[in-house]
N, C-alpha and C positions, 0 to 999 in steps of 0.2 A: 182194597183199601187195608193199609196193614193196622195192627194194632197192636200198642205196647200196653202192658199192665203194669201198674204199680201198686204194690202193698204198704198195706197201710196196718199195722198191727192195733188192733181195737184196744190193747191194752194202754196204748199211750195217747189213745184220743182225748182231746181236750172236754169229750163230753163223758156223760155218765154209760157205761155200756152193759149189757147181760152175759158178751160171747168174749173169750178170747182168742178166738180164731182167728188168722188174719183175714182182712175185708180186702177185696181184691176191684178197683176199679179200673175200666177203660180208658184211656187217654188216646189222643188225637198226635201222631206224630209231629213234633216242632210245637207240642204244647204241653211239655213237661212240667209239672206244676208237684211241688213237695210241701207237705207240712210237716214241719218238724216241731215237738217238742223239745226245749232245751233245759235239762233241770234245775233248778235252785241249786245254790252252792256252787254251779259251774265257774273256774275261776277267768276272768277278761286279762287284766292287765294288773299289775303288781298292787296287793292292795284294793282290789276289785274283784268282785265276783258278784253273779245275780243272784238276789235276796229272795226273785220269786221264781215260779218257772215261768218260760217264755215260750209261746207261740209264734215260731217263723216261715212265711212262706216263702219256698224258693222257686224260680224257673228261669229260664235260659232266653236271653233276650242277644242275638247279635254273636253268638259264641261265646257270651260271660252266663255266669250264673249271677243270679240276683237275687238277694236273702234281704225281706221285706218284714217291717214292722207296722201293720198297717194303721194301729192303734197312733202312732207319731210319724205317719210318713217320712219315717227314717229307712235307709237301704244300706247294706254293703254290695260289692263288687270284688268277683274275685273269678280264675280260672277254674277253679272244684268250688263245690258245694260248702266245702268246710274253709274255705279263703275267703267265701262271700260271706258267711256266718262270723267267721274271726272280723272280718271289715266292720258289717253291723254292730256286732257288741264293742267295737273299738269307738265308733261313732257316737255310742251313747253312752260311753263315759264323757267324750269330748262334750257332748250338747251338754251332759249334767255339768260340766267342770264350768262351761259357757252361763248358760243358766242361772248357774249358782254364785258366781261372781257379779250378775247383777240383779239379783233376785229382787231389791229394794226397788225398782224401776219397771217389773216386769207386766208388761200387759194381761189383760186374763187368758188369755188364748196359750201365752208361754206360761204365765201359774200353771195353768192346768198338764200343760206338756210336764213341766216339772215336776206335778207330782205324782204324775203317772212313773217320771223316771228313779224318784223315790222307792215306789213301791217295787219298781221292776229290780233297781240298784241299792236299794236300802240307804241309808242315812251315810256317807262318806267324809 
């Protein structure tokens, strides 16, 4: 069995840590997963940026990178990890714009999504 190692710096972990050395976790080939913390203030589109840090899971499916935000069940697709992240962030802006246009007639689950998006993207 071949082992692939993924380095996750504990200093960027989404939980409190007491060490700053890299944490190393074995991964099974074909099961690439990355947890990335995208910092608040990251620009997305003109006039849009992240209002808070965002934890994004990235993996590979059928030769494409998939960046997922589980809290909203949203994802982005790309030929690289960066392209998938860009697609996800653009999707979040598009989703927020769509919900804002219909804010007066949203169901409770969609109101929840809009609240999450406002926390992530701020009031635009």
